[in-house]
Biopython code that builds the backbone (N, CA, C, O; Angstrom):
import numpy as np
from Bio.PDB.StructureBuilder import StructureBuilder

atoms = [
    (1, "ARG", "N", (-125.418, 153.931, 105.660)),
    (1, "ARG", "CA", (-124.052, 154.182, 106.080)),
    (1, "ARG", "C", (-123.287, 154.766, 104.909)),
    (1, "ARG", "O", (-123.419, 154.339, 103.762)),
    (2, "ARG", "N", (-122.488, 155.751, 105.244)),
    (2, "ARG", "CA", (-121.644, 156.383, 104.230)),
    (2, "ARG", "C", (-120.242, 156.501, 104.836)),
    (2, "ARG", "O", (-120.087, 156.874, 105.999)),
    (3, "VAL", "N", (-119.230, 156.181, 104.035)),
    (3, "VAL", "CA", (-117.840, 156.286, 104.478)),
    (3, "VAL", "C", (-117.138, 157.255, 103.542)),
    (3, "VAL", "O", (-117.163, 157.093, 102.322)),
    (4, "GLU", "N", (-116.513, 158.264, 104.132)),
    (4, "GLU", "CA", (-115.794, 159.273, 103.358)),
    (4, "GLU", "C", (-114.326, 159.245, 103.759)),
    (4, "GLU", "O", (-113.996, 159.112, 104.938)),
    (5, "PHE", "N", (-113.448, 159.371, 102.766)),
    (5, "PHE", "CA", (-112.014, 159.347, 103.024)),
    (5, "PHE", "C", (-111.370, 160.637, 102.566)),
    (5, "PHE", "O", (-111.738, 161.214, 101.543)),
    (6, "SER", "N", (-110.417, 161.065, 103.336)),
    (6, "SER", "CA", (-109.514, 162.123, 102.909)),
    (6, "SER", "C", (-108.113, 161.604, 103.210)),
    (6, "SER", "O", (-107.953, 160.487, 103.702)),
    (7, "ARG", "N", (-107.144, 162.377, 102.928)),
    (7, "ARG", "CA", (-105.770, 161.937, 103.191)),
    (7, "ARG", "C", (-105.537, 161.696, 104.677)),
    (7, "ARG", "O", (-104.794, 160.788, 105.050)),
    (8, "ASP", "N", (-106.160, 162.492, 105.516)),
    (8, "ASP", "CA", (-105.874, 162.460, 106.946)),
    (8, "ASP", "C", (-106.923, 161.802, 107.828)),
    (8, "ASP", "O", (-106.701, 161.654, 109.030)),
    (9, "GLN", "N", (-108.062, 161.402, 107.264)),
    (9, "GLN", "CA", (-109.085, 160.809, 108.119)),
    (9, "GLN", "C", (-110.099, 159.990, 107.327)),
    (9, "GLN", "O", (-110.237, 160.115, 106.111)),
    (10, "MET", "N", (-110.795, 159.151, 108.078)),
    (10, "MET", "CA", (-111.915, 158.381, 107.553)),
    (10, "MET", "C", (-113.123, 158.779, 108.384)),
    (10, "MET", "O", (-113.075, 158.751, 109.614)),
    (11, "LYS", "N", (-114.191, 159.144, 107.719)),
    (11, "LYS", "CA", (-115.413, 159.558, 108.402)),
    (11, "LYS", "C", (-116.505, 158.544, 108.079)),
    (11, "LYS", "O", (-116.775, 158.254, 106.914)),
    (12, "VAL", "N", (-117.136, 158.006, 109.137)),
    (12, "VAL", "CA", (-118.221, 157.043, 108.991)),
    (12, "VAL", "C", (-119.503, 157.720, 109.457)),
    (12, "VAL", "O", (-119.610, 158.131, 110.612)),
    (13, "VAL", "N", (-120.474, 157.834, 108.554)),
    (13, "VAL", "CA", (-121.739, 158.491, 108.857)),
    (13, "VAL", "C", (-122.851, 157.446, 108.798)),
    (13, "VAL", "O", (-123.107, 156.861, 107.746)),
    (14, "ASN", "N", (-123.500, 157.220, 109.919)),
    (14, "ASN", "CA", (-124.654, 156.331, 109.983)),
    (14, "ASN", "C", (-125.887, 157.199, 110.140)),
    (14, "ASN", "O", (-125.962, 158.037, 111.038)),
    (15, "GLN", "N", (-126.854, 156.989, 109.257)),
    (15, "GLN", "CA", (-128.064, 157.810, 109.294)),
    (15, "GLN", "C", (-129.287, 156.909, 109.300)),
    (15, "GLN", "O", (-129.396, 155.961, 108.522)),
    (16, "ILE", "N", (-130.206, 157.238, 110.207)),
    (16, "ILE", "CA", (-131.485, 156.536, 110.283)),
    (16, "ILE", "C", (-132.568, 157.571, 110.064)),
    (16, "ILE", "O", (-132.808, 158.422, 110.920)),
    (17, "GLY", "N", (-133.215, 157.497, 108.922)),
    (17, "GLY", "CA", (-134.244, 158.470, 108.609)),
    (17, "GLY", "C", (-133.657, 159.853, 108.387)),
    (17, "GLY", "O", (-132.439, 160.014, 108.308)),
    (18, "PRO", "N", (-134.519, 160.839, 108.288)),
    (18, "PRO", "CA", (-134.035, 162.192, 107.991)),
    (18, "PRO", "C", (-133.495, 162.947, 109.204)),
    (18, "PRO", "O", (-132.894, 164.011, 109.053)),
    (19, "ILE", "N", (-133.706, 162.404, 110.407)),
    (19, "ILE", "CA", (-133.367, 163.171, 111.600)),
    (19, "ILE", "C", (-132.114, 162.665, 112.307)),
    (19, "ILE", "O", (-131.223, 163.460, 112.609)),
    (20, "HIS", "N", (-132.023, 161.384, 112.574)),
    (20, "HIS", "CA", (-130.933, 160.839, 113.386)),
    (20, "HIS", "C", (-129.701, 160.540, 112.537)),
    (20, "HIS", "O", (-129.779, 159.822, 111.540)),
    (21, "GLN", "N", (-128.567, 161.100, 112.944)),
    (21, "GLN", "CA", (-127.312, 160.860, 112.244)),
    (21, "GLN", "C", (-126.183, 160.794, 113.263)),
    (21, "GLN", "O", (-126.088, 161.638, 114.155)),
    (22, "LYS", "N", (-125.329, 159.787, 113.125)),
    (22, "LYS", "CA", (-124.165, 159.639, 113.996)),
    (22, "LYS", "C", (-122.921, 159.622, 113.114)),
    (22, "LYS", "O", (-122.837, 158.838, 112.169)),
    (23, "THR", "N", (-121.959, 160.483, 113.420)),
    (23, "THR", "CA", (-120.731, 160.574, 112.644)),
    (23, "THR", "C", (-119.545, 160.246, 113.545)),
    (23, "THR", "O", (-119.413, 160.782, 114.645)),
    (24, "GLU", "N", (-118.690, 159.357, 113.057)),
    (24, "GLU", "CA", (-117.453, 159.026, 113.750)),
    (24, "GLU", "C", (-116.296, 159.313, 112.807)),
    (24, "GLU", "O", (-116.361, 158.981, 111.623)),
    (25, "THR", "N", (-115.242, 159.924, 113.320)),
    (25, "THR", "CA", (-114.079, 160.275, 112.516)),
    (25, "THR", "C", (-112.854, 159.570, 113.088)),
    (25, "THR", "O", (-112.633, 159.556, 114.299)),
    (26, "PHE", "N", (-112.060, 158.984, 112.187)),
    (26, "PHE", "CA", (-110.877, 158.236, 112.598)),
    (26, "PHE", "C", (-109.673, 158.693, 111.792)),
    (26, "PHE", "O", (-109.735, 158.796, 110.567)),
    (27, "GLU", "N", (-108.590, 158.963, 112.483)),
    (27, "GLU", "CA", (-107.319, 159.205, 111.826)),
    (27, "GLU", "C", (-106.657, 157.844, 111.611)),
    (27, "GLU", "O", (-106.931, 156.908, 112.362)),
    (28, "PRO", "N", (-105.794, 157.715, 110.604)),
    (28, "PRO", "CA", (-105.194, 156.406, 110.315)),
    (28, "PRO", "C", (-104.501, 155.743, 111.507)),
    (28, "PRO", "O", (-104.528, 154.518, 111.625)),
    (29, "HIS", "N", (-103.883, 156.527, 112.391)),
    (29, "HIS", "CA", (-103.183, 155.906, 113.522)),
    (29, "HIS", "C", (-104.141, 155.288, 114.544)),
    (29, "HIS", "O", (-103.703, 154.525, 115.405)),
    (30, "LEU", "N", (-105.428, 155.599, 114.467)),
    (30, "LEU", "CA", (-106.424, 155.009, 115.356)),
    (30, "LEU", "C", (-106.969, 153.689, 114.830)),
    (30, "LEU", "O", (-107.731, 153.009, 115.518)),
    (31, "ILE", "N", (-106.581, 153.326, 113.614)),
    (31, "ILE", "CA", (-107.059, 152.093, 112.990)),
    (31, "ILE", "C", (-105.921, 151.085, 112.970)),
    (31, "ILE", "O", (-104.860, 151.344, 112.401)),
    (32, "MET", "N", (-106.146, 149.945, 113.589)),
    (32, "MET", "CA", (-105.128, 148.900, 113.629)),
    (32, "MET", "C", (-105.096, 148.118, 112.319)),
    (32, "MET", "O", (-104.037, 147.664, 111.888)),
    (33, "GLY", "N", (-106.241, 147.966, 111.698)),
    (33, "GLY", "CA", (-106.314, 147.214, 110.454)),
    (33, "GLY", "C", (-107.749, 147.045, 110.011)),
    (33, "GLY", "O", (-108.677, 147.568, 110.629)),
    (34, "PHE", "N", (-107.914, 146.308, 108.934)),
    (34, "PHE", "CA", (-109.233, 146.053, 108.366)),
    (34, "PHE", "C", (-109.392, 144.550, 108.207)),
    (34, "PHE", "O", (-108.417, 143.838, 107.964)),
    (35, "LYS", "N", (-110.608, 144.072, 108.344)),
    (35, "LYS", "CA", (-110.849, 142.646, 108.141)),
    (35, "LYS", "C", (-112.163, 142.444, 107.407)),
    (35, "LYS", "O", (-113.087, 143.254, 107.481)),
    (36, "GLN", "N", (-112.198, 141.339, 106.705)),
    (36, "GLN", "CA", (-113.433, 140.916, 106.049)),
    (36, "GLN", "C", (-113.903, 139.660, 106.750)),
    (36, "GLN", "O", (-113.095, 138.869, 107.236)),
    (37, "GLU", "N", (-115.198, 139.483, 106.800)),
    (37, "GLU", "CA", (-115.732, 138.300, 107.465)),
    (37, "GLU", "C", (-117.132, 138.001, 106.967)),
    (37, "GLU", "O", (-117.843, 138.877, 106.476)),
    (38, "VAL", "N", (-117.507, 136.744, 107.108)),
    (38, "VAL", "CA", (-118.880, 136.337, 106.835)),
    (38, "VAL", "C", (-119.673, 136.640, 108.088)),
    (38, "VAL", "O", (-119.294, 136.218, 109.180)),
    (39, "TYR", "N", (-120.771, 137.368, 107.945)),
    (39, "TYR", "CA", (-121.574, 137.675, 109.125)),
    (39, "TYR", "C", (-122.948, 137.025, 109.084)),
    (39, "TYR", "O", (-123.684, 137.045, 110.071)),
    (40, "MET", "N", (-123.293, 136.438, 107.918)),
    (40, "MET", "CA", (-124.590, 135.794, 107.814)),
    (40, "MET", "C", (-124.596, 134.890, 106.592)),
    (40, "MET", "O", (-123.953, 135.186, 105.585)),
    (41, "THR", "N", (-125.325, 133.790, 106.688)),
    (41, "THR", "CA", (-125.558, 132.953, 105.520)),
    (41, "THR", "C", (-127.058, 132.698, 105.411)),
    (41, "THR", "O", (-127.763, 132.580, 106.413)),
    (42, "SER", "N", (-127.517, 132.618, 104.188)),
    (42, "SER", "CA", (-128.919, 132.327, 103.924)),
    (42, "SER", "C", (-128.968, 131.369, 102.749)),
    (42, "SER", "O", (-128.474, 131.670, 101.662)),
    (43, "ASN", "N", (-129.569, 130.214, 102.982)),
    (43, "ASN", "CA", (-129.537, 129.131, 101.999)),
    (43, "ASN", "C", (-128.076, 128.851, 101.674)),
    (43, "ASN", "O", (-127.329, 128.456, 102.569)),
    (44, "SER", "N", (-127.644, 129.035, 100.457)),
    (44, "SER", "CA", (-126.240, 128.778, 100.114)),
    (44, "SER", "C", (-125.473, 130.077, 99.838)),
    (44, "SER", "O", (-124.396, 130.041, 99.243)),
    (45, "THR", "N", (-126.012, 131.208, 100.260)),
    (45, "THR", "CA", (-125.372, 132.497, 100.023)),
    (45, "THR", "C", (-124.736, 133.015, 101.305)),
    (45, "THR", "O", (-125.379, 133.088, 102.352)),
    (46, "ALA", "N", (-123.460, 133.373, 101.201)),
    (46, "ALA", "CA", (-122.750, 133.984, 102.325)),
    (46, "ALA", "C", (-122.732, 135.496, 102.122)),
    (46, "ALA", "O", (-122.560, 135.975, 101.001)),
    (47, "TYR", "N", (-122.908, 136.233, 103.193)),
    (47, "TYR", "CA", (-122.877, 137.691, 103.157)),
    (47, "TYR", "C", (-121.650, 138.169, 103.925)),
    (47, "TYR", "O", (-121.417, 137.763, 105.064)),
    (48, "TYR", "N", (-120.877, 139.029, 103.292)),
    (48, "TYR", "CA", (-119.618, 139.504, 103.848)),
    (48, "TYR", "C", (-119.742, 140.956, 104.304)),
    (48, "TYR", "O", (-120.565, 141.724, 103.807)),
    (49, "ARG", "N", (-118.889, 141.298, 105.271)),
    (49, "ARG", "CA", (-118.759, 142.683, 105.687)),
    (49, "ARG", "C", (-117.279, 142.993, 105.845)),
    (49, "ARG", "O", (-116.452, 142.101, 106.036)),
    (50, "VAL", "N", (-116.969, 144.272, 105.762)),
    (50, "VAL", "CA", (-115.608, 144.755, 105.980)),
    (50, "VAL", "C", (-115.665, 145.697, 107.169)),
    (50, "VAL", "O", (-116.493, 146.607, 107.227)),
    (51, "ARG", "N", (-114.764, 145.458, 108.120)),
    (51, "ARG", "CA", (-114.745, 146.247, 109.346)),
    (51, "ARG", "C", (-113.361, 146.823, 109.597)),
    (51, "ARG", "O", (-112.346, 146.245, 109.210)),
    (52, "ALA", "N", (-113.346, 147.969, 110.250)),
    (52, "ALA", "CA", (-112.105, 148.572, 110.723)),
    (52, "ALA", "C", (-111.936, 148.156, 112.177)),
    (52, "ALA", "O", (-112.888, 148.190, 112.957)),
    (53, "GLU", "N", (-110.716, 147.763, 112.536)),
    (53, "GLU", "CA", (-110.398, 147.441, 113.921)),
    (53, "GLU", "C", (-109.664, 148.647, 114.506)),
    (53, "GLU", "O", (-108.600, 149.028, 114.018)),
    (54, "THR", "N", (-110.228, 149.238, 115.539)),
    (54, "THR", "CA", (-109.671, 150.472, 116.094)),
    (54, "THR", "C", (-108.768, 150.177, 117.289)),
    (54, "THR", "O", (-108.790, 149.079, 117.847)),
    (55, "THR", "N", (-107.986, 151.162, 117.665)),
    (55, "THR", "CA", (-107.067, 151.004, 118.794)),
    (55, "THR", "C", (-107.796, 150.855, 120.118)),
    (55, "THR", "O", (-107.226, 150.322, 121.070)),
    (56, "TYR", "N", (-109.038, 151.311, 120.207)),
    (56, "TYR", "CA", (-109.781, 151.165, 121.454)),
    (56, "TYR", "C", (-110.749, 149.995, 121.427)),
    (56, "TYR", "O", (-111.699, 149.948, 122.209)),
    (57, "GLY", "N", (-110.504, 149.040, 120.516)),
    (57, "GLY", "CA", (-111.203, 147.758, 120.542)),
    (57, "GLY", "C", (-112.607, 147.726, 119.993)),
    (57, "GLY", "O", (-113.294, 146.713, 120.124)),
    (58, "LYS", "N", (-113.049, 148.797, 119.388)),
    (58, "LYS", "CA", (-114.410, 148.823, 118.853)),
    (58, "LYS", "C", (-114.357, 148.616, 117.341)),
    (58, "LYS", "O", (-113.888, 149.493, 116.616)),
    (59, "PRO", "N", (-114.839, 147.452, 116.850)),
    (59, "PRO", "CA", (-114.858, 147.270, 115.402)),
    (59, "PRO", "C", (-115.960, 148.135, 114.775)),
    (59, "PRO", "O", (-117.069, 148.226, 115.301)),
    (60, "ILE", "N", (-115.635, 148.758, 113.660)),
    (60, "ILE", "CA", (-116.571, 149.636, 112.968)),
    (60, "ILE", "C", (-116.898, 149.012, 111.615)),
    (60, "ILE", "O", (-115.999, 148.804, 110.800)),
    (61, "THR", "N", (-118.160, 148.715, 111.368)),
    (61, "THR", "CA", (-118.567, 148.163, 110.081)),
    (61, "THR", "C", (-118.574, 149.277, 109.041)),
    (61, "THR", "O", (-119.220, 150.311, 109.216)),
    (62, "LEU", "N", (-117.835, 149.041, 107.948)),
    (62, "LEU", "CA", (-117.738, 150.025, 106.881)),
    (62, "LEU", "C", (-118.627, 149.659, 105.703)),
    (62, "LEU", "O", (-119.186, 150.538, 105.048)),
    (63, "ALA", "N", (-118.758, 148.377, 105.434)),
    (63, "ALA", "CA", (-119.603, 147.912, 104.328)),
    (63, "ALA", "C", (-120.100, 146.518, 104.676)),
    (63, "ALA", "O", (-119.373, 145.724, 105.272)),
    (64, "ASP", "N", (-121.329, 146.225, 104.306)),
    (64, "ASP", "CA", (-121.862, 144.882, 104.518)),
    (64, "ASP", "C", (-122.819, 144.532, 103.394)),
    (64, "ASP", "O", (-123.128, 145.365, 102.543)),
    (65, "GLY", "N", (-123.278, 143.306, 103.401)),
    (65, "GLY", "CA", (-124.227, 142.863, 102.389)),
    (65, "GLY", "C", (-123.591, 142.388, 101.096)),
    (65, "GLY", "O", (-124.300, 142.123, 100.125)),
    (66, "MET", "N", (-122.270, 142.275, 101.061)),
    (66, "MET", "CA", (-121.596, 141.810, 99.847)),
    (66, "MET", "C", (-121.717, 140.295, 99.752)),
    (66, "MET", "O", (-121.507, 139.591, 100.739)),
    (67, "THR", "N", (-122.050, 139.799, 98.585)),
    (67, "THR", "CA", (-122.208, 138.358, 98.395)),
    (67, "THR", "C", (-121.018, 137.735, 97.686)),
    (67, "THR", "O", (-121.015, 136.534, 97.417)),
    (68, "ASN", "N", (-120.018, 138.534, 97.385)),
    (68, "ASN", "CA", (-118.835, 138.035, 96.695)),
    (68, "ASN", "C", (-117.618, 138.237, 97.590)),
    (68, "ASN", "O", (-117.292, 139.365, 97.959)),
    (69, "GLU", "N", (-116.952, 137.147, 97.934)),
    (69, "GLU", "CA", (-115.789, 137.228, 98.819)),
    (69, "GLU", "C", (-114.660, 138.047, 98.207)),
    (69, "GLU", "O", (-113.960, 138.773, 98.914)),
    (70, "THR", "N", (-114.483, 137.932, 96.899)),
    (70, "THR", "CA", (-113.424, 138.678, 96.215)),
    (70, "THR", "C", (-113.658, 140.181, 96.319)),
    (70, "THR", "O", (-112.704, 140.937, 96.503)),
    (71, "THR", "N", (-114.886, 140.621, 96.207)),
    (71, "THR", "CA", (-115.217, 142.040, 96.337)),
    (71, "THR", "C", (-114.870, 142.536, 97.735)),
    (71, "THR", "O", (-114.277, 143.603, 97.891)),
    (72, "ALA", "N", (-115.236, 141.766, 98.743)),
    (72, "ALA", "CA", (-114.934, 142.147, 100.126)),
    (72, "ALA", "C", (-113.423, 142.198, 100.349)),
    (72, "ALA", "O", (-112.925, 143.102, 101.019)),
    (73, "GLU", "N", (-112.702, 141.246, 99.798)),
    (73, "GLU", "CA", (-111.251, 141.221, 99.967)),
    (73, "GLU", "C", (-110.584, 142.408, 99.271)),
    (73, "GLU", "O", (-109.658, 143.008, 99.816)),
    (74, "LYS", "N", (-111.049, 142.742, 98.081)),
    (74, "LYS", "CA", (-110.487, 143.894, 97.357)),
    (74, "LYS", "C", (-110.745, 145.194, 98.115)),
    (74, "LYS", "O", (-109.872, 146.060, 98.184)),
    (75, "LEU", "N", (-111.930, 145.329, 98.678)),
    (75, "LEU", "CA", (-112.235, 146.522, 99.473)),
    (75, "LEU", "C", (-111.314, 146.593, 100.688)),
    (75, "LEU", "O", (-110.754, 147.647, 100.987)),
    (76, "LYS", "N", (-111.163, 145.478, 101.380)),
    (76, "LYS", "CA", (-110.266, 145.435, 102.553)),
    (76, "LYS", "C", (-108.848, 145.828, 102.155)),
    (76, "LYS", "O", (-108.204, 146.604, 102.861)),
    (77, "ASN", "N", (-108.356, 145.311, 101.046)),
    (77, "ASN", "CA", (-107.006, 145.629, 100.589)),
    (77, "ASN", "C", (-106.864, 147.104, 100.214)),
    (77, "ASN", "O", (-105.828, 147.713, 100.484)),
    (78, "SER", "N", (-107.885, 147.678, 99.601)),
    (78, "SER", "CA", (-107.860, 149.107, 99.258)),
    (78, "SER", "C", (-107.828, 149.967, 100.510)),
    (78, "SER", "O", (-107.117, 150.971, 100.559)),
    (79, "LEU", "N", (-108.590, 149.580, 101.517)),
    (79, "LEU", "CA", (-108.596, 150.321, 102.778)),
    (79, "LEU", "C", (-107.238, 150.225, 103.466)),
    (79, "LEU", "O", (-106.748, 151.211, 104.018)),
    (80, "GLN", "N", (-106.634, 149.047, 103.434)),
    (80, "GLN", "CA", (-105.312, 148.881, 104.036)),
    (80, "GLN", "C", (-104.283, 149.738, 103.312)),
    (80, "GLN", "O", (-103.405, 150.320, 103.949)),
    (81, "ALA", "N", (-104.381, 149.821, 101.995)),
    (81, "ALA", "CA", (-103.466, 150.664, 101.220)),
    (81, "ALA", "C", (-103.637, 152.132, 101.592)),
    (81, "ALA", "O", (-102.651, 152.862, 101.688)),
    (82, "TRP", "N", (-104.876, 152.573, 101.804)),
    (82, "TRP", "CA", (-105.126, 153.955, 102.246)),
    (82, "TRP", "C", (-104.423, 154.220, 103.575)),
    (82, "TRP", "O", (-103.782, 155.257, 103.747)),
    (83, "LYS", "N", (-104.543, 153.292, 104.500)),
    (83, "LYS", "CA", (-103.927, 153.461, 105.815)),
    (83, "LYS", "C", (-102.405, 153.526, 105.706)),
    (83, "LYS", "O", (-101.769, 154.323, 106.397)),
    (84, "GLN", "N", (-101.835, 152.720, 104.870)),
    (84, "GLN", "CA", (-100.365, 152.660, 104.750)),
    (84, "GLN", "C", (-99.774, 153.866, 104.035)),
    (84, "GLN", "O", (-98.580, 154.129, 104.175)),
    (85, "ARG", "N", (-100.572, 154.604, 103.277)),
    (85, "ARG", "CA", (-100.073, 155.800, 102.585)),
    (85, "ARG", "C", (-99.667, 156.893, 103.549)),
    (85, "ARG", "O", (-98.921, 157.800, 103.177)),
    (86, "ARG", "N", (-100.128, 156.827, 104.742)),
    (86, "ARG", "CA", (-99.815, 157.855, 105.746)),
    (86, "ARG", "C", (-98.440, 157.714, 106.277)),
    (86, "ARG", "O", (-98.023, 158.500, 107.127)),
]
sb = StructureBuilder()
sb.init_structure("model")
sb.init_model(0)
sb.init_chain("A")
sb.init_seg("    ")
for serial, (resi, resn, name, xyz) in enumerate(atoms, 1):
    if name == "N":
        sb.init_residue(resn, " ", resi, " ")
    sb.init_atom(name, np.array(xyz, "f"), 0.0, 1.0, " ", f" {name:<3s}", serial, name[0])
structure = sb.get_structure()
C-alpha cells in the first residue's frame, strides 16, 4: 500500500504483485476524519492501524502494522492537519 498526498487530494494505491493495482483518490471533503485503532494483538504486542473515514461509510486503511500507539496517534494527527489545511 502506498499513500500519496497533494494539496487537493489523497491517493491510496494498493498493489498485489506486478500486475494487479487498485487506486482510490479522495478529496479532503470526502473524508470525515481519521482514526487509529488496535486491529490485532499477539502475545503482549498490540498492532495499530490508521484509517480514513469517508463520507460514504467505507473506512480506508492507510497504514497498519505499527506496534507503537504514539506513532499511530501522531500519524492520525498529521493526517487530520492535512485535511484541515483545505
